[in-house]
C-alpha positions as CSV (number, residue, x, y, z in Angstrom):
1,M,99.8,131.1,27.7
2,F,101.7,130.7,31.8
3,D,100.2,127.1,31.1
4,L,101.6,126.2,28.1
5,F,105.5,127.1,29.0
6,C,104.9,125.6,32.6
7,P,103.7,122.2,31.5
8,T,104.8,121.0,35.2
9,D,102.7,123.6,37.2
10,L,99.6,122.9,34.8
11,F,97.8,120.6,37.3
12,A,98.5,123.2,40.4
13,T,97.7,126.3,38.6
14,R,94.1,125.0,36.8
15,T,93.2,123.8,40.2
16,A,94.4,127.0,42.1
17,K,92.2,128.9,39.5
18,T,89.3,126.4,40.1
19,L,89.5,126.9,43.6
20,A,89.6,130.9,43.5
21,L,86.6,131.0,41.3
22,S,84.6,129.2,43.7
23,H,85.7,130.4,46.6
24,V,86.9,127.6,48.1
25,P,89.9,127.9,50.2
26,Y,92.7,124.8,48.9
27,I,93.5,122.7,51.8
28,P,95.9,119.6,51.4
29,H,94.7,116.6,52.2
30,R,95.3,115.0,55.5
31,D,94.4,111.2,55.8
32,P,93.2,111.2,59.9
33,D,94.9,107.7,60.7
34,V,98.0,108.9,59.1
35,W,98.3,112.2,61.4
36,K,96.9,110.7,64.7
37,M,100.1,107.6,64.1
38,F,102.4,111.0,63.3
39,D,100.4,113.0,66.8
40,L,101.3,109.4,69.2
41,Q,104.7,109.2,67.6
42,K,105.3,112.7,69.0
43,V,103.7,111.9,72.2
44,G,105.9,108.5,72.4
45,A,109.4,110.5,72.0
46,K,108.6,113.0,74.1
47,L,107.4,110.5,77.1
48,K,110.8,108.4,75.8
49,E,112.8,111.8,76.2
50,E,111.4,112.6,79.5
51,Q,112.1,108.7,80.9
52,V,115.7,109.3,79.8
53,E,115.9,112.6,81.8
54,K,114.6,111.2,84.9
55,T,117.2,107.9,84.7
56,I,119.8,110.0,84.4
57,S,118.7,112.7,86.8
58,I,118.4,109.8,89.1
59,I,121.9,108.3,88.3
60,L,123.8,111.6,88.9
61,R,122.1,112.8,92.0
62,L,122.7,109.3,93.8
63,P,126.3,110.1,95.2
64,G,124.7,113.3,97.2
65,L,122.6,110.6,99.0
66,L,125.6,108.3,99.4
67,L,127.4,111.2,100.2
68,L,125.3,112.2,103.0
69,D,125.1,109.1,104.5
70,Y,128.6,108.1,104.7
71,W,129.7,111.5,106.0
72,F,126.9,110.5,108.9
73,Q,127.6,107.4,109.6
74,T,131.7,108.6,109.8
75,T,131.0,111.1,112.5
76,S,127.7,110.1,114.1
77,E,129.8,109.0,117.3
78,D,131.1,113.2,117.6
79,V,129.0,115.0,115.7
80,W,131.7,118.0,116.2
81,P,134.6,117.2,115.9
82,K,137.2,117.9,118.3
83,N,139.6,120.8,117.7
84,V,142.6,118.8,119.1
85,G,145.3,117.2,116.8
86,S,145.8,117.7,112.8
87,T,143.3,114.7,112.1
88,E,140.5,117.0,113.5
89,A,141.2,119.6,112.1
90,I,141.2,118.4,108.6
91,N,138.3,116.4,109.8
92,S,136.2,120.2,110.6
93,L,137.5,121.5,107.3
94,I,136.6,118.6,104.9
95,T,132.9,118.2,106.4
96,P,131.8,121.4,105.2
97,I,133.1,120.7,101.8
98,V,131.4,117.1,101.6
99,L,128.0,118.6,102.7
100,L,128.3,121.7,100.2
101,Q,129.3,118.8,97.5
102,S,125.9,116.5,98.8
103,V,123.9,119.6,98.5
104,L,124.7,120.3,94.9
105,L,124.4,117.1,93.8
106,L,120.9,117.0,94.7
107,L,119.8,120.2,94.3
108,L,121.4,121.7,91.1
109,P,119.6,121.8,87.7
110,L,120.0,119.0,85.5
111,E,122.1,120.8,83.2
112,D,124.2,122.7,85.9
113,L,124.2,119.1,87.3
114,V,126.7,117.6,84.4
115,T,128.5,121.1,84.0
116,L,129.4,120.6,87.8
117,Y,130.1,116.7,86.6
118,M,132.5,117.6,83.6
119,H,134.5,119.4,86.0
120,Y,134.9,116.4,88.0
121,I,135.9,114.0,85.0
122,S,138.3,117.0,84.3
123,A,139.7,116.5,87.6
124,A,140.3,113.3,87.8
125,L,141.8,113.1,84.4
126,L,144.2,116.0,85.2
127,V,145.0,113.9,88.7
128,S,145.4,110.5,87.0
129,A,147.5,112.4,84.8
130,E,149.7,113.5,87.5
131,L,149.9,109.9,89.2
132,F,150.8,108.2,85.5
133,S,153.6,110.8,85.0
134,R,155.2,110.0,88.2
135,H,154.3,105.8,88.0
136,Y,156.5,106.5,84.4
137,V,159.4,108.6,85.8
138,F,159.7,106.0,88.8
139,M,159.5,103.2,85.8
140,E,162.3,105.1,83.6
141,L,164.3,105.7,87.4
142,M,164.1,102.1,87.5
143,D,165.2,100.9,84.1
144,S,168.8,103.3,84.4
145,A,169.6,102.0,88.1
146,P,173.3,100.7,87.3
147,L,172.2,96.9,88.8
148,V,170.3,96.9,85.5
149,E,172.7,94.5,82.9
150,E,173.3,95.7,79.9
151,S,171.7,92.7,77.9
152,D,168.3,93.1,80.1
153,K,168.6,96.9,78.7
154,D,168.9,95.9,75.1
155,V,166.4,92.9,75.5
156,S,163.7,95.4,76.8
157,S,164.5,98.5,74.3
158,V,161.0,97.7,72.4
159,A,159.5,97.5,75.5
160,H,160.4,100.7,76.6
161,L,159.5,102.4,73.0
162,Q,156.0,100.9,73.6
163,R,156.0,102.5,76.8
164,H,157.3,105.8,75.9
165,I,154.4,105.4,72.5
166,V,151.8,104.6,75.3
167,A,152.6,107.1,77.6
168,L,152.7,109.9,75.0
169,V,149.4,109.0,73.8
170,L,147.6,108.6,76.8
171,H,148.7,112.2,77.8
172,I,148.0,113.5,74.8
173,L,144.3,111.8,75.2
174,I,144.0,113.2,78.5
175,A,144.4,116.3,77.4
176,K,141.6,116.2,74.6
177,S,139.4,115.2,76.9
178,V,139.5,117.7,79.5
179,S,139.7,120.6,77.0
180,L,136.6,119.1,75.2
181,L,134.7,118.4,78.4
182,L,135.5,122.4,79.6
183,D,134.8,123.6,76.2
184,L,138.7,125.0,76.0
185,N,139.1,126.4,72.3
186,D,142.3,128.2,72.7
187,T,145.3,126.3,71.8
188,A,147.4,127.8,74.5
189,N,145.3,125.9,76.9
190,R,145.4,122.8,74.9
191,V,149.2,122.7,74.8
192,T,149.1,123.4,78.5
193,L,147.4,120.4,79.5
194,A,149.8,118.1,77.5
195,V,152.7,119.5,79.4
196,Y,153.2,115.7,81.2
197,T,154.3,114.9,77.8
198,V,157.5,116.6,78.9
199,P,159.5,114.2,80.9
200,I,158.4,111.8,77.3
201,V,159.8,113.9,75.2
202,A,162.8,114.5,77.0
203,T,163.4,111.0,77.5
204,L,163.0,110.1,73.4
205,A,165.6,112.9,73.4
206,K,168.4,111.4,75.3
207,I,168.3,113.9,78.6
208,P,169.6,111.7,81.4
209,P,166.9,109.9,83.7
210,V,167.9,111.5,86.8
211,H,166.3,115.3,85.4
212,L,162.9,113.4,84.8
213,E,162.2,114.0,88.1
214,A,162.4,117.9,87.9
215,L,160.7,118.1,84.5
216,H,157.7,116.0,86.0
217,N,157.8,118.6,89.5
218,F,157.9,121.8,86.5
219,S,154.7,120.3,85.1
220,T,153.0,119.9,88.1
221,A,153.4,123.0,88.5
222,I,152.5,124.1,85.6
223,T,149.1,122.4,85.7
224,V,148.4,123.7,89.2
225,L,149.1,127.3,88.0
226,W,146.6,126.6,85.0
227,A,144.2,125.1,87.1
228,A,143.8,128.3,89.7
229,Y,144.2,130.5,86.5
230,Y,141.3,128.5,85.1
231,S,139.4,128.8,88.3
232,L,139.8,132.9,88.9
233,G,138.8,133.7,85.2
234,S,135.6,131.6,85.5
235,L,135.2,133.0,89.4
236,P,133.1,136.0,87.4
237,R,130.7,133.7,85.6
238,L,130.5,131.9,89.2
239,L,129.3,134.7,91.1
240,A,126.7,135.8,88.4
241,Y,125.3,132.4,88.4
242,L,124.6,132.6,92.0
243,R,123.5,135.5,91.9
244,R,120.5,134.4,89.2
245,S,120.2,131.7,91.9
246,Y,119.4,133.5,94.6
247,R,117.3,135.9,92.7
248,S,115.2,132.7,91.1
249,V,114.8,131.3,94.9
250,A,114.0,134.4,96.7
251,H,111.0,135.3,93.8
252,V,109.6,130.9,94.0
253,L,109.8,131.6,98.1
254,F,107.8,135.0,97.8
255,D,105.5,133.8,95.2
256,K,104.7,130.4,96.2
257,G,105.8,129.8,100.1
258,L,108.5,127.6,101.4
259,A,106.1,124.7,101.6
260,S,104.9,124.9,97.9
261,A,108.9,125.4,96.6
262,V,109.7,122.6,99.1
263,V,106.8,120.3,96.9
264,E,108.5,121.5,93.9
265,V,112.1,120.9,94.2
266,W,110.9,117.2,95.8
267,Q,109.2,116.7,92.6
268,Y,111.9,118.2,90.1
269,V,114.8,115.9,91.6
270,Y,112.5,112.8,91.4
271,M,113.2,112.6,95.1
272,K,110.9,108.8,95.5
273,P,112.7,107.3,92.6
274,L,116.1,108.5,94.2
275,L,115.4,107.3,97.8
276,L,114.5,103.8,96.6
277,S,117.7,103.5,94.2
278,F,119.5,104.7,97.0
279,W,118.5,101.9,99.8
280,C,118.3,99.4,96.5
281,V,121.9,100.3,95.8
282,L,123.3,100.0,100.0
283,L,121.0,96.6,99.8
284,A,122.8,95.1,97.4
285,A,125.9,96.7,98.5
286,Q,125.4,94.7,102.2
287,L,124.6,91.2,100.3
288,Y,127.6,91.5,98.5
289,T,129.3,92.2,101.3
290,Y,128.4,89.5,103.2
291,Y,128.5,86.8,100.2
292,H,132.0,87.8,99.5
293,Q,133.6,87.8,103.4
294,Q,134.2,85.0,105.2
295,N,132.5,86.1,108.0
296,P,130.8,89.8,108.4
297,L,128.6,89.4,110.9
298,T,131.5,89.1,113.6
299,S,133.6,91.6,112.1
300,T,131.5,94.5,113.2
301,T,128.6,92.5,115.4
302,M,128.2,90.0,118.0
303,V,126.0,87.9,116.4
304,A,127.4,84.1,115.4
305,P,127.4,83.7,111.7
306,V,124.3,82.9,109.6
307,R,123.6,79.9,108.1
308,G,122.8,79.7,104.2
309,T,119.3,78.3,104.8
310,E,118.5,81.2,106.9
311,W,118.2,83.6,104.3
312,Y,115.6,85.7,106.1
313,L,118.2,86.8,108.9
314,V,120.5,87.4,105.8
315,L,118.0,90.0,104.7
316,L,117.4,91.5,107.9
317,Y,120.8,91.9,108.7
318,A,121.4,93.7,105.7
319,V,118.3,95.7,105.8
320,S,119.3,96.6,109.4
321,E,123.2,97.2,108.7
322,I,122.0,100.2,106.0
323,C,120.0,101.7,108.2
324,A,122.1,103.0,110.4
325,S,121.4,106.9,109.3
326,P,118.3,108.9,108.8
327,F,118.8,109.4,105.2
328,S,118.1,105.5,104.4
329,S,116.0,104.2,107.6
330,K,113.4,106.9,107.5
331,R,112.6,106.8,104.0
332,L,112.7,102.7,103.7
333,S,109.2,102.2,102.7
334,T,108.8,105.4,100.4
335,G,110.3,103.5,97.6
336,Q,107.1,102.0,96.5
337,D,105.8,104.2,93.3
338,L,102.0,103.8,94.4
339,K,99.5,106.5,93.7
340,Q,97.1,106.3,95.9
341,A,99.2,104.7,98.9
342,G,103.0,104.6,100.3
343,T,103.0,107.9,102.1
344,G,101.2,105.9,105.4
345,E,103.9,103.4,104.9
346,A,106.4,105.8,104.9
347,V,105.1,107.8,108.0
348,T,104.6,104.5,110.1
349,M,108.1,103.6,109.2
350,A,109.7,106.6,110.4
351,L,107.7,107.2,113.7
352,L,108.6,103.3,114.5
353,S,111.9,103.9,113.9
354,L,112.2,107.1,116.6
355,Q,110.1,105.3,118.8
356,T,112.4,102.8,119.1
357,G,115.4,104.5,118.5
358,L,116.8,102.0,115.4
359,V,119.4,104.4,114.3
360,D,121.0,104.5,117.8
361,L,120.7,100.6,118.7
362,T,123.0,97.8,118.3
363,M,123.3,95.6,115.6
364,P,122.0,92.6,117.7
365,Q,118.8,94.3,118.8
366,R,118.5,96.6,115.8
367,V,117.6,93.4,113.9
368,G,115.3,92.1,116.3
369,A,113.6,95.9,116.0
370,M,114.0,95.9,112.4
371,S,112.3,92.4,112.1
372,I,109.0,93.6,114.3
373,I,108.7,97.0,112.3
374,L,108.9,95.3,108.9
375,F,105.8,92.9,109.6
376,I,104.1,96.2,110.6
377,V,105.0,97.9,107.7
378,V,104.3,95.1,105.2
379,G,101.1,94.5,106.9
380,S,100.6,97.9,106.4
381,L,101.4,97.5,102.7
382,L,99.3,94.6,101.7
383,Q,96.3,96.4,102.8
384,S,97.3,99.4,100.5
385,M,98.0,97.2,97.8
386,H,94.7,95.9,97.8
387,D,92.9,98.6,97.9
388,I,94.3,99.2,94.7
389,V,94.0,95.9,93.1
390,E,89.9,95.4,94.1
391,P,88.7,98.4,91.7
392,I,90.7,97.2,88.7
393,L,89.5,93.1,89.5
394,L,85.7,94.2,90.2
395,A,86.1,96.8,86.7
396,L,87.9,93.9,85.1
397,S,85.2,91.2,85.2
398,A,82.0,94.0,84.9
399,S,83.9,95.0,81.5
400,H,82.8,91.8,79.6
401,T,86.8,91.4,79.2
402,Y,87.5,88.1,78.3
403,A,91.4,88.4,77.7
404,V,92.7,85.5,79.3
405,A,96.4,87.4,80.3
406,R,94.6,90.6,82.0
407,H,92.6,88.3,83.8
408,A,95.6,86.0,84.5
409,R,97.7,88.8,85.6
410,V,95.1,90.6,88.7
411,L,94.1,86.8,89.9
412,A,98.2,85.9,90.3
413,L,98.1,89.1,92.0
414,C,94.9,88.4,94.0
415,T,95.9,84.6,94.8
416,F,99.5,86.1,96.4
417,L,97.6,88.7,98.8
418,F,95.3,86.2,100.1
419,V,98.1,83.5,101.0
420,F,101.0,85.7,102.0
421,P,99.6,87.5,104.8
422,L,98.1,84.6,105.8
423,Y,101.7,83.0,106.0
424,M,102.7,86.3,107.8
425,T,99.9,85.4,110.2
426,I,101.0,81.6,111.3
427,F,104.6,82.9,111.4
428,L,104.0,86.1,113.4
429,C,102.3,83.4,115.7
430,R,105.3,81.1,116.3
431,M,107.8,83.6,116.3
432,F,106.4,85.8,118.9
433,E,104.1,85.5,122.1
434,V,100.3,86.5,121.4
435,D,100.1,90.1,122.9
436,F,98.3,93.4,122.5
437,W,100.8,94.5,119.7
438,T,101.4,90.8,118.0
439,L,97.5,91.0,117.4
440,V,97.0,93.8,116.0
441,V,99.7,93.2,113.5
442,V,98.1,89.8,112.8
443,S,94.9,91.2,112.7
444,T,95.8,93.9,110.0
445,C,97.4,90.6,107.9
446,A,94.1,88.4,108.5
447,L,92.0,91.1,107.3
448,T,93.3,91.5,103.8
449,S,93.2,88.1,103.2
450,V,89.7,88.2,104.4
451,Q,89.2,91.4,101.7
452,V,90.9,89.5,98.9
453,L,88.5,86.3,99.4
454,G,85.3,88.9,99.4
455,A,87.0,90.7,96.5
456,L,87.5,87.3,94.4
457,T,83.8,86.6,95.5
458,V,82.4,89.5,93.5
459,Y,84.2,88.9,90.8
460,A,83.1,85.5,90.4
461,L,79.3,87.2,90.5
462,F,80.1,89.5,88.0
463,L,81.4,87.0,85.4
464,Y,78.1,84.8,86.2
465,D,76.2,88.3,85.4
466,A,77.9,88.6,82.1
467,M,77.6,85.0,81.0
468,Q,73.8,85.9,81.2
469,K,73.7,87.9,77.9
470,E,70.1,88.5,77.3
471,S,68.3,89.5,80.6
472,G,71.1,89.6,83.1
473,W,71.2,88.3,86.8
474,E,68.6,89.9,88.4
475,S,69.5,89.0,91.7
476,L,73.1,89.9,91.1
477,D,73.0,93.0,93.3
478,D,71.1,91.2,96.1
479,M,74.0,88.7,96.1
480,V,77.1,91.0,95.8
481,Y,75.5,92.8,99.4
482,I,75.1,89.3,100.8
483,A,78.9,88.8,100.0
484,R,80.3,92.3,100.7
485,G,78.0,92.2,103.9
486,I,79.6,88.8,105.0
487,T,82.7,90.4,104.4
488,R,81.9,93.5,106.7
489,A,80.9,91.1,109.2
490,L,84.2,89.4,109.6
491,E,86.1,92.1,109.8
492,F,83.7,94.0,112.2
493,I,84.6,90.5,114.6
494,V,88.0,90.7,113.9
495,A,88.5,94.3,115.1
496,L,86.0,93.4,118.2
497,L,88.2,90.7,119.0
498,V,91.8,92.6,119.3
499,V,89.4,95.4,121.3
500,G,88.7,93.0,123.6
501,A,92.3,91.8,123.7
502,G,93.4,95.0,124.2
503,V,90.8,95.9,127.2
504,R,91.8,92.3,129.0
505,E,95.6,93.1,128.4
506,S,95.0,96.4,130.1
507,M,92.9,94.8,133.0
508,L,96.0,92.3,133.9
509,L,98.3,95.0,133.7
510,S,96.4,96.7,136.6
511,S,95.4,93.7,138.8
512,E,99.3,93.5,138.5
513,G,99.9,96.7,139.8
514,R,101.5,98.0,136.4
515,P,100.9,101.6,135.3
516,L,99.0,101.5,131.5
517,S,100.7,102.6,129.0
518,W,99.6,105.7,127.3
519,L,100.5,104.5,123.6
520,N,98.3,101.5,124.2
521,G,96.1,103.4,125.1
522,T,96.3,105.8,122.3
523,V,96.2,103.1,120.1
524,L,93.0,100.9,121.2
525,A,91.2,104.2,121.5
526,V,91.8,105.1,117.8
527,H,91.0,101.4,117.1
528,C,87.9,101.6,118.4
529,Y,86.8,104.8,116.6
530,Y,87.7,104.0,113.3
531,N,87.7,100.5,113.3
532,V,84.5,99.3,115.4
533,Y,82.5,102.5,115.5
534,Q,83.0,103.7,112.0
535,R,82.1,100.1,110.6
536,L,79.7,99.8,112.3
537,Q,78.1,102.9,111.7
538,S,78.4,102.8,108.0
539,G,76.8,98.9,107.8
540,W,74.1,99.8,109.7
541,S,73.3,103.2,107.6
542,S,73.5,100.9,104.5
543,F,71.5,98.5,105.9
544,L,69.0,101.0,107.0
545,L,69.3,102.4,103.0
546,R,68.4,99.3,101.8
547,R,65.4,98.0,103.8
548,D,63.9,101.5,103.0
549,A,64.4,101.0,99.0
550,A,62.8,97.8,99.8
551,R,59.8,98.8,101.0
552,K,59.2,101.3,98.7
553,I,59.4,98.7,96.0
554,H,57.5,96.5,97.4
555,S,54.7,99.1,98.2
556,L,54.6,100.2,94.1
557,P,52.2,98.1,91.9
558,C,53.2,95.3,89.2
559,A,52.8,96.7,86.0
560,T,50.0,94.5,84.2
561,A,50.4,92.4,81.8
562,E,48.1,95.2,79.8
563,Q,50.2,97.8,81.1
564,L,53.7,96.0,79.6
565,Y,51.6,95.1,76.1
566,S,50.8,98.4,75.3
567,R,54.4,99.7,75.6
568,A,55.8,96.5,73.9
569,H,58.6,98.5,72.7
570,D,59.7,100.8,75.2
571,V,62.5,99.7,77.6
572,C,63.4,100.7,81.1
573,A,64.7,104.5,81.0
574,I,67.6,103.8,83.9
575,C,69.0,100.2,81.9
576,Y,67.5,100.8,78.7
577,M,66.6,97.0,78.7
578,E,63.3,95.0,77.7
579,M,61.0,95.0,80.3
580,K,59.5,91.9,80.8
581,S,58.4,92.9,84.6
582,A,58.4,96.4,86.2
583,R,57.2,98.5,88.7
584,V,54.7,101.7,88.5
585,T,56.0,104.8,90.2
586,P,53.4,107.2,91.4
587,C,54.2,109.3,88.3
588,G,52.9,106.7,86.0
589,H,56.8,105.2,84.6
590,L,57.5,102.1,84.5
591,F,60.8,100.7,85.1
592,H,62.7,97.1,86.5
593,A,62.2,96.6,89.9
594,T,66.2,96.0,90.5
595,C,67.0,99.3,88.5
596,L,64.4,101.3,90.6
597,K,66.2,99.9,93.7
598,K,69.5,100.7,92.6
599,W,68.0,104.4,92.0
600,L,66.2,104.8,95.3
601,Y,69.5,103.9,97.5
602,V,71.1,107.1,95.6
603,Q,67.7,109.5,95.9
604,D,63.8,109.2,96.6
605,R,62.5,110.7,93.0
606,C,61.6,109.3,90.2
607,P,64.4,109.2,87.8
608,L,62.7,110.8,84.2
609,C,60.5,113.7,86.1
610,A,62.4,113.9,89.6
611,T,59.0,113.4,91.6
612,K,59.1,111.7,94.8
613,V,58.3,108.2,95.0
614,T,55.5,107.1,97.8
615,A,53.4,104.7,98.2
616,V,49.6,104.5,95.8
617,R,47.4,102.6,95.0
618,S,47.8,100.5,92.4
619,E,44.4,101.9,90.6
620,E,45.7,105.4,90.8
621,A,48.8,104.9,89.1
622,A,46.9,102.9,86.4
623,E,45.0,105.4,85.0
624,R,48.0,108.2,85.2
625,I,49.6,105.3,83.0
626,E,46.2,105.1,80.5
627,G,46.1,109.0,80.8
628,A,49.7,109.4,79.0
629,E,49.2,106.6,76.6
630,E,46.0,108.7,75.1
631,W,48.8,110.9,73.4
632,F,49.9,107.7,71.3
633,A,47.8,107.0,68.6
634,P,46.6,103.9,68.4
635,G,48.3,101.0,66.6
636,Q,51.1,103.0,66.3
637,Q,54.3,101.0,66.3
638,T,57.6,102.9,67.2
639,D,61.2,101.1,67.4
640,T,63.5,100.4,70.2
641,S,66.0,103.1,69.1
642,E,62.9,105.8,68.9
643,E,61.5,104.8,72.0
644,H,65.3,105.5,73.4
645,G,65.8,108.6,72.3
646,V,62.4,109.6,73.5
647,S,62.9,108.4,77.0
648,S,66.2,110.0,77.0
649,A,64.8,113.5,76.1
650,R,62.1,113.2,78.6
651,R,64.4,113.0,81.3
652,D,66.9,115.4,80.0
653,C,63.7,118.0,80.0
654,H,62.4,117.5,83.3
655,L,65.9,116.8,85.4
656,A,67.2,119.7,83.3
657,S,63.9,121.8,84.9
658,G,65.0,120.5,88.3
659,E,60.7,121.1,89.2
660,Q,58.2,118.6,89.8
661,T,55.5,119.0,86.9
662,D,52.2,117.2,86.1
663,I,51.3,114.3,83.9
664,S,49.5,117.2,81.9
665,T,53.4,118.9,81.5
666,Q,54.7,115.6,80.4
667,S,52.3,114.3,78.1
668,D,52.9,117.8,76.1
669,C,56.5,117.1,76.3
670,I,55.9,113.9,74.9
671,T,54.0,115.2,72.2
672,E,56.4,117.9,71.2
673,L,59.2,115.1,71.0
674,I,57.0,112.9,68.2
675,G,56.0,116.0,66.6
676,E,59.9,116.4,66.2
C-alpha cells in the first residue's frame, strides 16, 4: 500500500526491503577514480592554501628585518646614544620602540600580525586625514586672501566646489575604512572618525575662513582624545593577551626546552625564505641606487665609478654595501632552499665574515674581502649542487625513462656544473697569486668538474646497458667500477697536490724565519684527514672487497650444459632473468656470476639459504645439485612464473629462519611448495 501511494520512492523502498531481507548493508556506489580525484583536489587546495599563507607571512614579516637592519646601521658608530642634547634623548626613546616593533613583526602569530597591521594602517589613515585637512584649510586661506581678484574667484568657483566634494568624500572614506579595519560597529565611533569633515561643512555653510584653522585644531584634538579612549579601552584585552602569551611561552619552554622552542619558531616564521627575500630586496635596492644615480660609488666610498662593462664589480659593490649589518652578511648564503645542503655554506659564510671582520671594513677593502669569500662559498655551493644532482642523474639513467625533457634539464645542469667551476678556476688563477688558500678554492672547483665528468660517464654506461634489452650488459659493473675508480684517483691526486702545496708553503715560511699560521696548519690537518686519509682508506677497502669477491667467484665451479638444461625454465634468484651461464654455490644453487659477485660485496652467504660461500670441488657441487633435482618428477615442465614463485618462497623460507640448513631440509621445503 505504501508503495502505491509513493510512486517516486518505489525503487528506493524495494531496494531497501531486498537488502534488509538479504542482510546486506546498503552502500552507495563510489567510483574509485572520482573519489581519488576528489582527494587529490583537496590535497592540492590544502597545499595551495599553505603556500599562500607562507607568502603572506613572509611579506608581513619582512619590514621587521628591514627595521632591525636600519637600526643597526644608523647606530653602529655609537651603540648606546650619548645623553647629551635633545636628539640623543629622542634617539634613546625611539630605539626601544623600534626594537619592540621589529620583534613583534617577526615573532607574532600570523593572525595577530594581521591585527597589528590593521592598527598600523588605521593610524596611518588618521594621520593622512589630519595632513589632508591641514592642506585643505591652507588652500582655503590662500583663496580668501585679499590679493586674489574677484574675477579669479568666480572662474575658480567650480574648482572650489569640486575640491569641497573631493575632500568630503575622502574623509568619509577614511572614516569608513578605519571603522572596518578596527571592527567598530558603534555609530558614535564612526561619527567621531569623520570629525575632519567639520571644516568642510563650515566652508559650505559660509563661515569665515579665519575660523577654519580653529575648527581643524578642534578636529585634531577630538581625534587624539578618541585614540586615547580606544587605547585605554583595549588595554584590558592587551593585558589578557600578554598573560596568555606568557603562559604559552613558559609551557613550551618547560616542555621542550629552549633549543627546541627556537627551532620551532625558526620554522614557524619561515626564517630561511624570509632571509632570502630580505637579502634580495636589499640587493635590488642597491642596484637600483647605482643605475639611477649619477655617481653612487664616490658618494659613500673612495672608489672610482664603475664602467658598465665591469658588471661583476657592480654586483660585488652591491653585495658589499648590503653586508653592513649582521642581519644581512651572516645569512648571505642561507637563501638556498636545499634539503640536503646549504647549512655548510651558511656556516662558512658566517665564520669567514667574522674572521675577516667584514662588517667593520671600509668599502674598498670590503669589496675585496667579499669577492674572496664569495669565491669560497660558491665553490662549496657547487659541490653541494653536484651531491644533489648526481643521484637524480643516475636514477634517471637506470629507470629506463626516455622523456627527453627530463634528461635535457638534468644534462643542462650537469653541463653548467662542469663548465662554471673550470671558468672559476681560470679566473682565480688570473686574478690572484697562486698560494695555499687559492689552491684550496681552485681544487674544490676542479674536483667538482671531475666528479661531474665521472657522473656523466656512469650515466652513459647505464644508458648503454638499457639498450641491451634482452640479456643486459654483463660487464656493466666492472665498467662502472673502473669509471668511478678513475674519478676517485683524480680526486686523490688533487688532494695530494694541495697537501704538497701546503707543506711547501710552511717550509718556505719557516726558512724565512716567519712564524707558522695556526689557521693554515689546522686547515691542512683537516684536509689531510678528510680528503687524503679517508679517501685512501675508502678506496683501499672497496678494492679489497672486490678482489675478495672476484676470487670467490673464480673459485666457484661453472654450471655445465646438462645442469643448465635440466633447469631450462629456472631463473636467477637475484635478477630473475634466464641463466645462459651460471656459477654453482657450495649449497647447490645457481646464480649469474655478475649477480653473485654483487651479492658477495655485501655478505658472504648464499642469497637463498644463507649458507657460507666457500670454495668447493665442482664434483661435490654437482652431487648436491643432482640430489636437489631428484625431488622433481622427470620430464616435469614448469613455466618461469612458477619457478619464480618457488625461488622467491624458498628464499623467504630460509632467510626468515636465519639458520643454515642442509640439502634435505631444502628438498623438504621445495616438495611442500610444489605440493601446494
